[in-house]
N, C-alpha and C positions, 0 to 999 in steps of 0.2 A: 504494500500500500504506500503510495507517495505521501510526502509530508503534507501536501495540500488537501488530501482526502480527509473526510470526517465520517466516522462510522455512525450511521443512523440506527435507531432502534430496529429490531427485527420483529416487532409485535405491535398490536394496537395499544393505545394508551391504557385501556382497562387491564390488559394482560401485563403491561409494564408495571402498573401500580401494584398488581398482585405479587409480582416478582420482588418489588422493593419491600413490600410488607413481609414476605417470606424471609428475605435477607435480614430485615430489621429485627426478627425474632431470635436471631442467633447471637450469642455472646462471643463465640469463637470463630476463627476463620473456618470456612467450609467450602468444599467444591460443589459445583452445580448439582451433581447427583445427590449429595446429602441434603441440600436445601430443598430440592424439588419434592422430597418426601413429605415436607411440611405443607405442601400446597398442591392444589389440583393441576397447576400448570406443568406441562411435560418438561423433562430435563432439557430437551433440545431448545425449548423456549428460553431457558435461563442462559444457555451457552451463546445463543445468537444475540443476546442483549448485553452480555457482560462488557464488551468493548465500549459500548455507548455509556453504560452506567459508570464505568471507570473514567471515561473522558469527561463526564460532567461532575465527578467528585463524589458519587454515591458509594462506589466501591474502590478498594485499593488492594494491591497484591497481585501476584502473577498467577501461578497455578491455583493456589487457594485464595479465595476472595473474602475480604473482611469489610464489613459495612463501616463507613465513616460516621463520625458524630453527626454530620450534616445529613447523611442518609438515614441514620436511625431516627432523628427528629422527624423527618418527613414520613418514614414508615409508621411511626406511632400515630401521627396525625391521620394518615390514610386508613390505618386500621380502626381508628375511632370515628372516622368520617367527620373529623373536625375541619370544617371548610375554611375557617380562618387560619388554622394551623397549616393546612394543605397549601393555601395561597402563600403564606409566609415562607414555608419550606421551599416551594418551587421558585419563589422570587429570589431567595438567597442563592439557590443553585444557578439560576439564570444570570444573576449579577456577577458571578465569577467565571462565566463561560463566554468567550468572545463569539463563538459560532452562533449561539442562541441569541445573544445581543444583536448580532448582525441581521438575523432573520427578523427580529422585532423592528429594527431600524428600517429594513426594507419596506415593511408595511406602512410605517410612519411616513417615509419619504414619498410613497405612492398614494398616500391618503386613502388607504384601503386596497384590498386585493380579494378576488374571488378565491375560494378554497382550492380549486384545481390549479389555478395560476400560482398560488403560494406553494403548493406541493411540488410543482415543477421547478420553482425557484430553489426550494430547499435541496432537491435532488441535484440541481445544477451546481450550486455553490459547494455541495458536499462531494462533487465530482463522482457521482454515482449514476448508473444507467436508470432510465425511467421504467423499470420493470415493476411488477406487482409488489414484491417484498419491499423495495425501496420506497415506493409510493405509500405503502402501509406505514413505514417508519416516518416518512415526512408528515403523514397525517397525525401520527402520535405526537410529534413535536408541536404541531398546531394545537392539538388538544391540551398539551402540557402548558402552552402559553395561555390558553383559555383558562385552565385550572388555576394558573397564577394570577388571573385577573388582569393580564396585560393585553389580551385580545378579546374582543367581543364579536359575535357573529349575528348578522341580521340577513335573513333570506340568502344565505350562502356567501355574503360578503363579509370579510374580516376587516376590522379596523382596530387600531391601537387605542388603548385607554391610558389615562394618566391619573394616578391616585398616589400622591406622595405618602400619605399616612400609612397605607398598607405596604409600602416599600420598606418600612422599618422592620428590622428583625432582631429579636433577642433570643439567644439559644435557650431551648427548653431544659428543664431539670435543675436540680440544685447544684451549686458549685461548691467545692471544698472551701473552707474558710481561708481567707487571704488571697483567693484567686480572683483574677479579673475576668470580665466578659467582654463581648464586643457588640456594639450597635452598628448596624449596617443600613445605610440609606442610599438610594439611587434614583436618578432621574435622567431623562434624555431630552436634549434641546435640539430642535431643528429650525432652520430659517430658510424659507423658500425651497429652492431645489438644491441647496448646499448640503454638505455632509452633516450627518447627525453627530452630536457630541454626547457621549455617555459619561456621566459623572457618578462615581461611586465613593462614598465616604465611609471609612472604617474607623471607628473611634473605640479605643481601649478604655475601659472604665470599670469602677467597682459596681457590683450588682445593684447596690442600693442607689446608684446615681442614674440608672436608666430612666426612672420616672421623670426626673427633672430634665434629663438630656433630650428625650424624644421630642417635646414641643419645640425646643430650640432648633433641632435638626429640620423639622418640618418647615419652620419659618425660613430657615436658610435656603432650603431647596426651592421654596416658592419664590424667594427673591432672585435666585439664580435663574430659574426657568422664565421669569418675567423680564430678565435683563434684555434691553433692546439690542 
């Protein structure tokens, strides 16, 4: 695979979500055969999605796959059907992945795209053939962006949304005493037909500072996005 290629998912969004939940239930590294025993999804489905899940930071490791903290947070939200947590988890992942950010920017620059056109665009920039498996993977990425609340769909046309408040992320779970956490905020600025500017703020802070910090980040991003 060339450096410019990007491995797309090999399954629908629903199946991909089931795989993430299955990985998120394991505390130890495990190969796809072991993980698939915990879920109705066949082992081959895990194998054809591992490269994508590793590329976006949900899995790490070579032969044995270990779910990351970011992946576990998303898995827990998916298993609980916590829509706000799911949105937060996907937004954090998307904010750290250039390929997914570029897909979103393409929709913004075009002020909306029909789903088949966006599928074809995703396959093109991933340098993959437009066969059925690839288009299924492209469709999964579209549904992922929708689950993140970054795309909305109306009669087949997809358009980008903008919601600063739901871009803020605070890691789930209790942290050991004396440890810091991270607040992440992101926004995208476009002007006319010019290039999109993606801004991502990562702020290290104590857990008890998050509540006071979040409103300040929201105000800052609003001021940046309104800058002439």
